PQR file of N, CA, C, O and H, with PARSE charges and radii, in Angstrom:
ATOM      1  N   MET A   1     -33.559  -6.990 -10.136 -0.4000 1.5000
ATOM      2  CA  MET A   1     -33.194  -5.688  -9.595 -0.0000 2.0000
ATOM      3  C   MET A   1     -33.478  -5.674  -8.094  0.5500 1.7000
ATOM      4  O   MET A   1     -34.541  -6.109  -7.651 -0.5500 1.4000
ATOM      5  N   SER A   2     -32.528  -5.177  -7.324 -0.4000 1.5000
ATOM      6  CA  SER A   2     -32.721  -5.161  -5.874 -0.0000 2.0000
ATOM      7  C   SER A   2     -33.391  -3.857  -5.440  0.5500 1.7000
ATOM      8  O   SER A   2     -33.576  -2.939  -6.239 -0.5500 1.4000
ATOM      9  H   SER A   2     -31.664  -4.824  -7.683  0.4000 1.0000
ATOM     10  N   ASP A   3     -33.744  -3.799  -4.175 -0.4000 1.5000
ATOM     11  CA  ASP A   3     -34.374  -2.606  -3.626 -0.0000 2.0000
ATOM     12  C   ASP A   3     -33.363  -1.666  -2.994  0.5500 1.7000
ATOM     13  O   ASP A   3     -33.749  -0.737  -2.285 -0.5500 1.4000
ATOM     14  H   ASP A   3     -33.594  -4.545  -3.526  0.4000 1.0000
ATOM     15  N   CYS A   4     -32.097  -1.886  -3.232 -0.4000 1.5000
ATOM     16  CA  CYS A   4     -31.047  -1.052  -2.652 -0.0000 2.0000
ATOM     17  C   CYS A   4     -31.130   0.358  -3.250  0.5500 1.7000
ATOM     18  O   CYS A   4     -31.242   0.508  -4.467 -0.5500 1.4000
ATOM     19  H   CYS A   4     -31.784  -2.641  -3.808  0.4000 1.0000
ATOM     20  N   PRO A   5     -31.076   1.380  -2.407 -0.5600 1.5000
ATOM     21  CA  PRO A   5     -31.170   2.757  -2.909  0.2800 2.0000
ATOM     22  C   PRO A   5     -29.831   3.319  -3.403  0.5500 1.7000
ATOM     23  O   PRO A   5     -29.769   4.465  -3.851 -0.5500 1.4000
ATOM     24  N   GLY A   6     -28.777   2.532  -3.325 -0.4000 1.5000
ATOM     25  CA  GLY A   6     -27.458   3.033  -3.700 -0.0000 2.0000
ATOM     26  C   GLY A   6     -27.282   3.261  -5.185  0.5500 1.7000
ATOM     27  O   GLY A   6     -28.079   2.801  -6.003 -0.5500 1.4000
ATOM     28  H   GLY A   6     -28.827   1.601  -2.962  0.4000 1.0000
ATOM     29  N   GLU A   7     -26.227   3.977  -5.516 -0.4000 1.5000
ATOM     30  CA  GLU A   7     -25.864   4.223  -6.902 -0.0000 2.0000
ATOM     31  C   GLU A   7     -24.510   3.578  -7.160  0.5500 1.7000
ATOM     32  O   GLU A   7     -23.698   3.426  -6.247 -0.5500 1.4000
ATOM     33  H   GLU A   7     -25.580   4.350  -4.852  0.4000 1.0000
ATOM     34  N   TYR A   8     -24.277   3.205  -8.398 -0.4000 1.5000
ATOM     35  CA  TYR A   8     -23.007   2.581  -8.760 -0.0000 2.0000
ATOM     36  C   TYR A   8     -22.008   3.652  -9.163  0.5500 1.7000
ATOM     37  O   TYR A   8     -22.338   4.613  -9.859 -0.5500 1.4000
ATOM     38  H   TYR A   8     -24.936   3.328  -9.139  0.4000 1.0000
ATOM     39  N   GLU A   9     -20.771   3.458  -8.704 -0.4000 1.5000
ATOM     40  CA  GLU A   9     -19.693   4.362  -9.103 -0.0000 2.0000
ATOM     41  C   GLU A   9     -18.482   3.540  -9.511  0.5500 1.7000
ATOM     42  O   GLU A   9     -18.270   2.433  -9.015 -0.5500 1.4000
ATOM     43  H   GLU A   9     -20.503   2.678  -8.139  0.4000 1.0000
ATOM     44  N   LEU A  10     -17.694   4.090 -10.415 -0.4000 1.5000
ATOM     45  CA  LEU A  10     -16.513   3.395 -10.911 -0.0000 2.0000
ATOM     46  C   LEU A  10     -15.409   3.438  -9.860  0.5500 1.7000
ATOM     47  O   LEU A  10     -15.057   4.500  -9.348 -0.5500 1.4000
ATOM     48  H   LEU A  10     -17.866   4.989 -10.818  0.4000 1.0000
ATOM     49  N   ARG A  11     -14.872   2.260  -9.552 -0.4000 1.5000
ATOM     50  CA  ARG A  11     -13.760   2.135  -8.599 -0.0000 2.0000
ATOM     51  C   ARG A  11     -12.809   1.063  -9.100  0.5500 1.7000
ATOM     52  O   ARG A  11     -13.191   0.196  -9.886 -0.5500 1.4000
ATOM     53  H   ARG A  11     -15.158   1.397  -9.968  0.4000 1.0000
ATOM     54  N   ASP A  12     -11.585   1.128  -8.644 -0.4000 1.5000
ATOM     55  CA  ASP A  12     -10.634   0.037  -8.854 -0.0000 2.0000
ATOM     56  C   ASP A  12     -10.675  -0.824  -7.605  0.5500 1.7000
ATOM     57  O   ASP A  12     -10.555  -0.319  -6.489 -0.5500 1.4000
ATOM     58  H   ASP A  12     -11.275   1.832  -8.005  0.4000 1.0000
ATOM     59  N   ILE A  13     -10.846  -2.134  -7.797 -0.4000 1.5000
ATOM     60  CA  ILE A  13     -10.968  -3.047  -6.664 -0.0000 2.0000
ATOM     61  C   ILE A  13      -9.903  -4.136  -6.730  0.5500 1.7000
ATOM     62  O   ILE A  13      -9.195  -4.275  -7.728 -0.5500 1.4000
ATOM     63  H   ILE A  13     -10.943  -2.544  -8.704  0.4000 1.0000
ATOM     64  N   VAL A  14      -9.806  -4.894  -5.661 -0.4000 1.5000
ATOM     65  CA  VAL A  14      -8.996  -6.110  -5.622 -0.0000 2.0000
ATOM     66  C   VAL A  14      -9.974  -7.264  -5.829  0.5500 1.7000
ATOM     67  O   VAL A  14     -10.935  -7.413  -5.074 -0.5500 1.4000
ATOM     68  H   VAL A  14     -10.381  -4.780  -4.851  0.4000 1.0000
ATOM     69  N   HIS A  15      -9.725  -8.075  -6.851 -0.4000 1.5000
ATOM     70  CA  HIS A  15     -10.631  -9.187  -7.178 -0.0000 2.0000
ATOM     71  C   HIS A  15      -9.904 -10.506  -6.928  0.5500 1.7000
ATOM     72  O   HIS A  15      -8.785 -10.707  -7.400 -0.5500 1.4000
ATOM     73  H   HIS A  15      -8.944  -7.954  -7.463  0.4000 1.0000
ATOM     74  N   THR A  16     -10.546 -11.395  -6.189 -0.4000 1.5000
ATOM     75  CA  THR A  16      -9.960 -12.688  -5.848 -0.0000 2.0000
ATOM     76  C   THR A  16     -10.747 -13.801  -6.513  0.5500 1.7000
ATOM     77  O   THR A  16     -11.978 -13.809  -6.489 -0.5500 1.4000
ATOM     78  H   THR A  16     -11.455 -11.232  -5.806  0.4000 1.0000
ATOM     79  N   VAL A  17     -10.015 -14.752  -7.114 -0.4000 1.5000
ATOM     80  CA  VAL A  17     -10.622 -15.869  -7.829 -0.0000 2.0000
ATOM     81  C   VAL A  17      -9.939 -17.156  -7.385  0.5500 1.7000
ATOM     82  O   VAL A  17      -8.719 -17.182  -7.227 -0.5500 1.4000
ATOM     83  H   VAL A  17      -9.015 -14.745  -7.133  0.4000 1.0000
ATOM     84  N   ARG A  18     -10.705 -18.221  -7.182 -0.4000 1.5000
ATOM     85  CA  ARG A  18     -10.122 -19.540  -6.955 -0.0000 2.0000
ATOM     86  C   ARG A  18     -10.251 -20.294  -8.271  0.5500 1.7000
ATOM     87  O   ARG A  18     -11.352 -20.475  -8.791 -0.5500 1.4000
ATOM     88  H   ARG A  18     -11.696 -18.200  -7.311  0.4000 1.0000
ATOM     89  N   TYR A  19      -9.099 -20.737  -8.810 -0.4000 1.5000
ATOM     90  CA  TYR A  19      -9.075 -21.379 -10.117 -0.0000 2.0000
ATOM     91  C   TYR A  19      -8.146 -22.587 -10.070  0.5500 1.7000
ATOM     92  O   TYR A  19      -6.950 -22.442  -9.816 -0.5500 1.4000
ATOM     93  H   TYR A  19      -8.205 -20.591  -8.388  0.4000 1.0000
ATOM     94  N   GLN A  20      -8.684 -23.759 -10.310 -0.4000 1.5000
ATOM     95  CA  GLN A  20      -7.928 -25.008 -10.313 -0.0000 2.0000
ATOM     96  C   GLN A  20      -7.058 -25.154  -9.059  0.5500 1.7000
ATOM     97  O   GLN A  20      -5.883 -25.514  -9.142 -0.5500 1.4000
ATOM     98  H   GLN A  20      -9.655 -23.876 -10.516  0.4000 1.0000
ATOM     99  N   GLY A  21      -7.648 -24.872  -7.916 -0.4000 1.5000
ATOM    100  CA  GLY A  21      -6.961 -25.023  -6.644 -0.0000 2.0000
ATOM    101  C   GLY A  21      -6.051 -23.864  -6.270  0.5500 1.7000
ATOM    102  O   GLY A  21      -5.473 -23.867  -5.183 -0.5500 1.4000
ATOM    103  H   GLY A  21      -8.602 -24.579  -7.849  0.4000 1.0000
ATOM    104  N   LEU A  22      -5.910 -22.873  -7.144 -0.4000 1.5000
ATOM    105  CA  LEU A  22      -5.075 -21.712  -6.859 -0.0000 2.0000
ATOM    106  C   LEU A  22      -5.950 -20.531  -6.461  0.5500 1.7000
ATOM    107  O   LEU A  22      -7.069 -20.375  -6.951 -0.5500 1.4000
ATOM    108  H   LEU A  22      -6.380 -22.871  -8.027  0.4000 1.0000
ATOM    109  N   VAL A  23      -5.425 -19.707  -5.568 -0.4000 1.5000
ATOM    110  CA  VAL A  23      -6.090 -18.455  -5.241 -0.0000 2.0000
ATOM    111  C   VAL A  23      -5.349 -17.368  -6.011  0.5500 1.7000
ATOM    112  O   VAL A  23      -4.147 -17.171  -5.829 -0.5500 1.4000
ATOM    113  H   VAL A  23      -4.516 -19.834  -5.170  0.4000 1.0000
ATOM    114  N   ILE A  24      -6.074 -16.671  -6.865 -0.4000 1.5000
ATOM    115  CA  ILE A  24      -5.479 -15.636  -7.705 -0.0000 2.0000
ATOM    116  C   ILE A  24      -6.065 -14.294  -7.292  0.5500 1.7000
ATOM    117  O   ILE A  24      -7.285 -14.129  -7.249 -0.5500 1.4000
ATOM    118  H   ILE A  24      -7.050 -16.831  -7.012  0.4000 1.0000
ATOM    119  N   VAL A  25      -5.195 -13.336  -6.989 -0.4000 1.5000
ATOM    120  CA  VAL A  25      -5.618 -12.006  -6.574 -0.0000 2.0000
ATOM    121  C   VAL A  25      -5.191 -11.022  -7.660  0.5500 1.7000
ATOM    122  O   VAL A  25      -4.018 -10.961  -8.029 -0.5500 1.4000
ATOM    123  H   VAL A  25      -4.205 -13.470  -7.024  0.4000 1.0000
ATOM    124  N   ILE A  26      -6.148 -10.257  -8.162 -0.4000 1.5000
ATOM    125  CA  ILE A  26      -5.873  -9.286  -9.216 -0.0000 2.0000
ATOM    126  C   ILE A  26      -6.205  -7.895  -8.674  0.5500 1.7000
ATOM    127  O   ILE A  26      -7.334  -7.634  -8.258 -0.5500 1.4000
ATOM    128  H   ILE A  26      -7.101 -10.306  -7.862  0.4000 1.0000
ATOM    129  N   ASP A  27      -5.219  -7.017  -8.686 -0.4000 1.5000
ATOM    130  CA  ASP A  27      -5.383  -5.670  -8.144 -0.0000 2.0000
ATOM    131  C   ASP A  27      -5.735  -4.686  -9.257  0.5500 1.7000
ATOM    132  O   ASP A  27      -5.448  -4.928 -10.429 -0.5500 1.4000
ATOM    133  H   ASP A  27      -4.302  -7.229  -9.024  0.4000 1.0000
ATOM    134  N   HIS A  28      -6.348  -3.596  -8.881 -0.4000 1.5000
ATOM    135  CA  HIS A  28      -6.677  -2.486  -9.786 -0.0000 2.0000
ATOM    136  C   HIS A  28      -7.653  -2.895 -10.895  0.5500 1.7000
ATOM    137  O   HIS A  28      -7.483  -2.505 -12.050 -0.5500 1.4000
ATOM    138  H   HIS A  28      -6.581  -3.399  -7.929  0.4000 1.0000
ATOM    139  N   VAL A  29      -8.674  -3.682 -10.539 -0.4000 1.5000
ATOM    140  CA  VAL A  29      -9.683  -4.116 -11.513 -0.0000 2.0000
ATOM    141  C   VAL A  29     -10.790  -3.065 -11.545  0.5500 1.7000
ATOM    142  O   VAL A  29     -11.377  -2.765 -10.506 -0.5500 1.4000
ATOM    143  H   VAL A  29      -8.812  -3.999  -9.601  0.4000 1.0000
ATOM    144  N   PRO A  30     -11.086  -2.499 -12.721 -0.5600 1.5000
ATOM    145  CA  PRO A  30     -12.169  -1.510 -12.790  0.2800 2.0000
ATOM    146  C   PRO A  30     -13.524  -2.193 -12.613  0.5500 1.7000
ATOM    147  O   PRO A  30     -13.804  -3.217 -13.237 -0.5500 1.4000
ATOM    148  N   ALA A  31     -14.355  -1.613 -11.757 -0.4000 1.5000
ATOM    149  CA  ALA A  31     -15.671  -2.187 -11.482 -0.0000 2.0000
ATOM    150  C   ALA A  31     -16.638  -1.084 -11.108  0.5500 1.7000
ATOM    151  O   ALA A  31     -16.244  -0.018 -10.635 -0.5500 1.4000
ATOM    152  H   ALA A  31     -14.128  -0.781 -11.251  0.4000 1.0000
ATOM    153  N   GLU A  32     -17.906  -1.360 -11.329 -0.4000 1.5000
ATOM    154  CA  GLU A  32     -18.974  -0.481 -10.843 -0.0000 2.0000
ATOM    155  C   GLU A  32     -19.373  -1.038  -9.475  0.5500 1.7000
ATOM    156  O   GLU A  32     -19.748  -2.206  -9.368 -0.5500 1.4000
ATOM    157  H   GLU A  32     -18.226  -2.225 -11.713  0.4000 1.0000
ATOM    158  N   VAL A  33     -19.296  -0.210  -8.432 -0.4000 1.5000
ATOM    159  CA  VAL A  33     -19.555  -0.656  -7.068 -0.0000 2.0000
ATOM    160  C   VAL A  33     -20.681   0.178  -6.469  0.5500 1.7000
ATOM    161  O   VAL A  33     -20.661   1.407  -6.533 -0.5500 1.4000
ATOM    162  H   VAL A  33     -18.992   0.738  -8.519  0.4000 1.0000
ATOM    163  N   CYS A  34     -21.668  -0.509  -5.882 -0.4000 1.5000
ATOM    164  CA  CYS A  34     -22.784   0.183  -5.237 -0.0000 2.0000
ATOM    165  C   CYS A  34     -22.282   0.901  -3.984  0.5500 1.7000
ATOM    166  O   CYS A  34     -21.559   0.321  -3.175 -0.5500 1.4000
ATOM    167  H   CYS A  34     -21.685  -1.507  -5.829  0.4000 1.0000
ATOM    168  N   THR A  35     -22.672   2.159  -3.835 -0.4000 1.5000
ATOM    169  CA  THR A  35     -22.226   2.968  -2.710 -0.0000 2.0000
ATOM    170  C   THR A  35     -22.876   2.567  -1.390  0.5500 1.7000
ATOM    171  O   THR A  35     -22.401   2.961  -0.324 -0.5500 1.4000
ATOM    172  H   THR A  35     -23.260   2.630  -4.493  0.4000 1.0000
ATOM    173  N   VAL A  36     -23.962   1.784  -1.448 -0.4000 1.5000
ATOM    174  CA  VAL A  36     -24.655   1.386  -0.221 -0.0000 2.0000
ATOM    175  C   VAL A  36     -24.373  -0.074   0.136  0.5500 1.7000
ATOM    176  O   VAL A  36     -23.890  -0.365   1.230 -0.5500 1.4000
ATOM    177  H   VAL A  36     -24.347   1.464  -2.313  0.4000 1.0000
ATOM    178  N   CYS A  37     -24.673  -0.986  -0.785 -0.4000 1.5000
ATOM    179  CA  CYS A  37     -24.584  -2.416  -0.444 -0.0000 2.0000
ATOM    180  C   CYS A  37     -23.273  -3.072  -0.882  0.5500 1.7000
ATOM    181  O   CYS A  37     -22.979  -4.195  -0.471 -0.5500 1.4000
ATOM    182  H   CYS A  37     -25.065  -0.749  -1.674  0.4000 1.0000
ATOM    183  N   GLY A  38     -22.481  -2.382  -1.714 -0.4000 1.5000
ATOM    184  CA  GLY A  38     -21.200  -2.940  -2.132 -0.0000 2.0000
ATOM    185  C   GLY A  38     -21.280  -3.926  -3.288  0.5500 1.7000
ATOM    186  O   GLY A  38     -20.273  -4.545  -3.633 -0.5500 1.4000
ATOM    187  H   GLY A  38     -22.719  -1.470  -2.048  0.4000 1.0000
ATOM    188  N   ASP A  39     -22.452  -4.086  -3.895 -0.4000 1.5000
ATOM    189  CA  ASP A  39     -22.589  -4.975  -5.053 -0.0000 2.0000
ATOM    190  C   ASP A  39     -21.597  -4.542  -6.129  0.5500 1.7000
ATOM    191  O   ASP A  39     -21.350  -3.352  -6.321 -0.5500 1.4000
ATOM    192  H   ASP A  39     -23.269  -3.583  -3.615  0.4000 1.0000
ATOM    193  N   ILE A  40     -21.033  -5.526  -6.826 -0.4000 1.5000
ATOM    194  CA  ILE A  40     -19.992  -5.250  -7.820 -0.0000 2.0000
ATOM    195  C   ILE A  40     -20.458  -5.722  -9.192  0.5500 1.7000
ATOM    196  O   ILE A  40     -20.972  -6.831  -9.337 -0.5500 1.4000
ATOM    197  H   ILE A  40     -21.233  -6.493  -6.669  0.4000 1.0000
ATOM    198  N   LEU A  41     -20.274  -4.871 -10.196 -0.4000 1.5000
ATOM    199  CA  LEU A  41     -20.573  -5.205 -11.582 -0.0000 2.0000
ATOM    200  C   LEU A  41     -19.319  -4.999 -12.422  0.5500 1.7000
ATOM    201  O   LEU A  41     -18.609  -4.005 -12.266 -0.5500 1.4000
ATOM    202  H   LEU A  41     -19.857  -3.969 -10.079  0.4000 1.0000
ATOM    203  N   PHE A  42     -19.056  -5.953 -13.317 -0.4000 1.5000
ATOM    204  CA  PHE A  42     -17.937  -5.831 -14.244 -0.0000 2.0000
ATOM    205  C   PHE A  42     -18.481  -5.641 -15.655  0.5500 1.7000
ATOM    206  O   PHE A  42     -19.520  -6.200 -16.005 -0.5500 1.4000
ATOM    207  H   PHE A  42     -19.632  -6.760 -13.444  0.4000 1.0000
ATOM    208  N   LYS A  43     -17.778  -4.853 -16.462 -0.4000 1.5000
ATOM    209  CA  LYS A  43     -18.098  -4.752 -17.880 -0.0000 2.0000
ATOM    210  C   LYS A  43     -17.610  -6.026 -18.557  0.5500 1.7000
ATOM    211  O   LYS A  43     -16.672  -6.661 -18.075 -0.5500 1.4000
ATOM    212  H   LYS A  43     -16.934  -4.399 -16.177  0.4000 1.0000
ATOM    213  N   PRO A  44     -18.239  -6.412 -19.679 -0.5600 1.5000
ATOM    214  CA  PRO A  44     -17.827  -7.645 -20.376  0.2800 2.0000
ATOM    215  C   PRO A  44     -16.345  -7.671 -20.726  0.5500 1.7000
ATOM    216  O   PRO A  44     -15.712  -8.721 -20.621 -0.5500 1.4000
ATOM    217  N   GLU A  45     -15.778  -6.546 -21.137 -0.4000 1.5000
ATOM    218  CA  GLU A  45     -14.352  -6.524 -21.484 -0.0000 2.0000
ATOM    219  C   GLU A  45     -13.463  -6.737 -20.252  0.5500 1.7000
ATOM    220  O   GLU A  45     -12.360  -7.272 -20.364 -0.5500 1.4000
ATOM    221  H   GLU A  45     -16.292  -5.693 -21.222  0.4000 1.0000
ATOM    222  N   THR A  46     -13.943  -6.322 -19.096 -0.4000 1.5000
ATOM    223  CA  THR A  46     -13.195  -6.556 -17.855 -0.0000 2.0000
ATOM    224  C   THR A  46     -13.201  -8.045 -17.516  0.5500 1.7000
ATOM    225  O   THR A  46     -12.177  -8.598 -17.114 -0.5500 1.4000
ATOM    226  H   THR A  46     -14.839  -5.888 -19.005  0.4000 1.0000
ATOM    227  N   VAL A  47     -14.355  -8.692 -17.679 -0.4000 1.5000
ATOM    228  CA  VAL A  47     -14.456 -10.135 -17.428 -0.0000 2.0000
ATOM    229  C   VAL A  47     -13.513 -10.892 -18.374  0.5500 1.7000
ATOM    230  O   VAL A  47     -12.818 -11.817 -17.955 -0.5500 1.4000
ATOM    231  H   VAL A  47     -15.187  -8.243 -18.005  0.4000 1.0000
ATOM    232  N   ARG A  48     -13.496 -10.493 -19.642 -0.4000 1.5000
ATOM    233  CA  ARG A  48     -12.599 -11.151 -20.607 -0.0000 2.0000
ATOM    234  C   ARG A  48     -11.138 -10.974 -20.215  0.5500 1.7000
ATOM    235  O   ARG A  48     -10.345 -11.907 -20.340 -0.5500 1.4000
ATOM    236  H   ARG A  48     -14.061  -9.741 -19.982  0.4000 1.0000
ATOM    237  N   ARG A  49     -10.776  -9.786 -19.742 -0.4000 1.5000
ATOM    238  CA  ARG A  49      -9.385  -9.536 -19.331 -0.0000 2.0000
ATOM    239  C   ARG A  49      -9.036 -10.355 -18.098  0.5500 1.7000
ATOM    240  O   ARG A  49      -7.932 -10.894 -18.015 -0.5500 1.4000
ATOM    241  H   ARG A  49     -11.420  -9.027 -19.640  0.4000 1.0000
ATOM    242  N   ILE A  50      -9.947 -10.462 -17.138 -0.4000 1.5000
ATOM    243  CA  ILE A  50      -9.713 -11.288 -15.946 -0.0000 2.0000
ATOM    244  C   ILE A  50      -9.481 -12.737 -16.363  0.5500 1.7000
ATOM    245  O   ILE A  50      -8.549 -13.383 -15.885 -0.5500 1.4000
ATOM    246  H   ILE A  50     -10.844 -10.024 -17.205  0.4000 1.0000
ATOM    247  N   GLU A  51     -10.328 -13.245 -17.255 -0.4000 1.5000
ATOM    248  CA  GLU A  51     -10.167 -14.623 -17.739 -0.0000 2.0000
ATOM    249  C   GLU A  51      -8.829 -14.810 -18.439  0.5500 1.7000
ATOM    250  O   GLU A  51      -8.184 -15.847 -18.283 -0.5500 1.4000
ATOM    251  H   GLU A  51     -11.085 -12.720 -17.644  0.4000 1.0000
ATOM    252  N   GLU A  52      -8.412 -13.813 -19.208 -0.4000 1.5000
ATOM    253  CA  GLU A  52      -7.123 -13.843 -19.903 -0.0000 2.0000
ATOM    254  C   GLU A  52      -5.966 -13.917 -18.900  0.5500 1.7000
ATOM    255  O   GLU A  52      -5.034 -14.702 -19.072 -0.5500 1.4000
ATOM    256  H   GLU A  52      -8.936 -12.971 -19.335  0.4000 1.0000
ATOM    257  N   ILE A  53      -6.038 -13.105 -17.869 -0.4000 1.5000
ATOM    258  CA  ILE A  53      -4.992 -13.097 -16.831 -0.0000 2.0000
ATOM    259  C   ILE A  53      -4.916 -14.460 -16.156  0.5500 1.7000
ATOM    260  O   ILE A  53      -3.825 -14.985 -15.935 -0.5500 1.4000
ATOM    261  H   ILE A  53      -6.795 -12.467 -17.729  0.4000 1.0000
ATOM    262  N   ILE A  54      -6.067 -15.032 -15.828 -0.4000 1.5000
ATOM    263  CA  ILE A  54      -6.109 -16.333 -15.157 -0.0000 2.0000
ATOM    264  C   ILE A  54      -5.524 -17.422 -16.043  0.5500 1.7000
ATOM    265  O   ILE A  54      -4.746 -18.254 -15.577 -0.5500 1.4000
ATOM    266  H   ILE A  54      -6.953 -14.606 -16.008  0.4000 1.0000
ATOM    267  N   ARG A  55      -5.894 -17.420 -17.305 -0.4000 1.5000
ATOM    268  CA  ARG A  55      -5.405 -18.455 -18.228 -0.0000 2.0000
ATOM    269  C   ARG A  55      -3.921 -18.307 -18.558  0.5500 1.7000
ATOM    270  O   ARG A  55      -3.249 -19.306 -18.816 -0.5500 1.4000
ATOM    271  H   ARG A  55      -6.527 -16.744 -17.683  0.4000 1.0000
ATOM    272  N   SER A  56      -3.405 -17.092 -18.553 -0.4000 1.5000
ATOM    273  CA  SER A  56      -2.025 -16.862 -18.975 -0.0000 2.0000
ATOM    274  C   SER A  56      -1.008 -17.458 -18.005  0.5500 1.7000
ATOM    275  O   SER A  56       0.071 -17.894 -18.407 -0.5500 1.4000
ATOM    276  H   SER A  56      -3.951 -16.281 -18.343  0.4000 1.0000
ATOM    277  N   ARG A  57      -1.365 -17.469 -16.736 -0.4000 1.5000
ATOM    278  CA  ARG A  57      -0.495 -18.026 -15.697 -0.0000 2.0000
ATOM    279  C   ARG A  57       0.933 -17.468 -15.757  0.5500 1.7000
ATOM    280  O   ARG A  57       1.892 -18.192 -15.489 -0.5500 1.4000
ATOM    281  H   ARG A  57      -2.241 -17.114 -16.409  0.4000 1.0000
ATOM    282  N   THR A  58       1.073 -16.197 -16.105 -0.4000 1.5000
ATOM    283  CA  THR A  58       2.383 -15.573 -16.065 -0.0000 2.0000
ATOM    284  C   THR A  58       2.789 -15.381 -14.607  0.5500 1.7000
ATOM    285  O   THR A  58       1.956 -15.492 -13.706 -0.5500 1.4000
ATOM    286  H   THR A  58       0.294 -15.610 -16.323  0.4000 1.0000
ATOM    287  N   ALA A  59       4.041 -15.100 -14.381 -0.4000 1.5000
ATOM    288  CA  ALA A  59       4.525 -14.899 -13.016 -0.0000 2.0000
ATOM    289  C   ALA A  59       3.817 -13.689 -12.401  0.5500 1.7000
ATOM    290  O   ALA A  59       3.691 -12.650 -13.049 -0.5500 1.4000
ATOM    291  H   ALA A  59       4.718 -15.010 -15.112  0.4000 1.0000
ATOM    292  N   PRO A  60       3.356 -13.819 -11.160 -0.5600 1.5000
ATOM    293  CA  PRO A  60       2.680 -12.689 -10.515  0.2800 2.0000
ATOM    294  C   PRO A  60       3.655 -11.554 -10.224  0.5500 1.7000
ATOM    295  O   PRO A  60       4.858 -11.775 -10.083 -0.5500 1.4000
ATOM    296  N   SER A  61       3.128 -10.350 -10.136 -0.4000 1.5000
ATOM    297  CA  SER A  61       3.982  -9.199  -9.844 -0.0000 2.0000
ATOM    298  C   SER A  61       4.361  -9.154  -8.368  0.5500 1.7000
ATOM    299  O   SER A  61       5.362  -8.539  -8.002 -0.5500 1.4000
ATOM    300  H   SER A  61       2.151 -10.171 -10.251  0.4000 1.0000
ATOM    301  N   GLN A  62       3.557  -9.809  -7.512 -0.4000 1.5000
ATOM    302  CA  GLN A  62       3.849  -9.883  -6.079 -0.0000 2.0000
ATOM    303  C   GLN A  62       3.299 -11.190  -5.539  0.5500 1.7000
ATOM    304  O   GLN A  62       2.444 -11.820  -6.163 -0.5500 1.4000
ATOM    305  H   GLN A  62       2.744 -10.309  -7.809  0.4000 1.0000
ATOM    306  N   LEU A  63       3.793 -11.594  -4.379 -0.4000 1.5000
ATOM    307  CA  LEU A  63       3.231 -12.731  -3.659 -0.0000 2.0000
ATOM    308  C   LEU A  63       2.569 -12.198  -2.399  0.5500 1.7000
ATOM    309  O   LEU A  63       3.082 -11.281  -1.759 -0.5500 1.4000
ATOM    310  H   LEU A  63       4.487 -11.083  -3.873  0.4000 1.0000
ATOM    311  N   VAL A  64       1.420 -12.783  -2.046 -0.4000 1.5000
ATOM    312  CA  VAL A  64       0.703 -12.331  -0.857 -0.0000 2.0000
ATOM    313  C   VAL A  64       0.514 -13.505   0.095  0.5500 1.7000
ATOM    314  O   VAL A  64       0.380 -14.645  -0.349 -0.5500 1.4000
ATOM    315  H   VAL A  64       1.004 -13.528  -2.567  0.4000 1.0000
ATOM    316  N   PRO A  65       0.503 -13.236   1.404 -0.5600 1.5000
ATOM    317  CA  PRO A  65       0.265 -14.322   2.357  0.2800 2.0000
ATOM    318  C   PRO A  65      -1.185 -14.794   2.269  0.5500 1.7000
ATOM    319  O   PRO A  65      -2.093 -14.009   1.996 -0.5500 1.4000
ATOM    320  N   LEU A  66      -1.380 -16.071   2.502 -0.4000 1.5000
ATOM    321  CA  LEU A  66      -2.715 -16.660   2.501 -0.0000 2.0000
ATOM    322  C   LEU A  66      -2.944 -17.321   3.853  0.5500 1.7000
ATOM    323  O   LEU A  66      -2.172 -18.187   4.264 -0.5500 1.4000
ATOM    324  H   LEU A  66      -0.642 -16.709   2.724  0.4000 1.0000
ATOM    325  N   TYR A  67      -3.984 -16.921   4.532 -0.4000 1.5000
ATOM    326  CA  TYR A  67      -4.316 -17.477   5.839 -0.0000 2.0000
ATOM    327  C   TYR A  67      -5.601 -18.265   5.740  0.5500 1.7000
ATOM    328  O   TYR A  67      -6.511 -17.891   4.999 -0.5500 1.4000
ATOM    329  H   TYR A  67      -4.611 -16.217   4.199  0.4000 1.0000
ATOM    330  N   GLU A  68      -5.681 -19.357   6.486 -0.4000 1.5000
ATOM    331  CA  GLU A  68      -6.902 -20.157   6.519 -0.0000 2.0000
ATOM    332  C   GLU A  68      -7.682 -19.845   7.773  0.5500 1.7000
ATOM    333  O   GLU A  68      -7.115 -19.734   8.860 -0.5500 1.4000
ATOM    334  H   GLU A  68      -4.943 -19.661   7.088  0.4000 1.0000
ATOM    335  N   TYR A  69      -8.963 -19.707   7.622 -0.4000 1.5000
ATOM    336  CA  TYR A  69      -9.853 -19.504   8.750 -0.0000 2.0000
ATOM    337  C   TYR A  69     -10.231 -20.885   9.255  0.5500 1.7000
ATOM    338  O   TYR A  69     -11.019 -21.593   8.628 -0.5500 1.4000
ATOM    339  H   TYR A  69      -9.424 -19.797   6.739  0.4000 1.0000
ATOM    340  N   ALA A  70      -9.670 -21.258  10.375 -0.4000 1.5000
ATOM    341  CA  ALA A  70      -9.900 -22.619  10.888 -0.0000 2.0000
ATOM    342  C   ALA A  70     -10.672 -22.580  12.184  0.5500 1.7000
ATOM    343  O   ALA A  70     -10.959 -23.628  12.763 -0.5500 1.4000
ATOM    344  H   ALA A  70      -9.029 -20.683  10.884  0.4000 1.0000
TER
END
């Protein structure tokens, strides 16, 4: 447990995962987010759904540009 005084609130976030050399961006992921430090917590069912999306490899709904910090 951290010493952060913030409270967690439910928000939809953009979650980014690197999987087998691919960068996968998932929008509208429900998460508990700390109002002070920004720490993110997922419910177990959310983690399972994220894993399902990653494994399914269906066509993405959009393509996004990827920039490298060089």
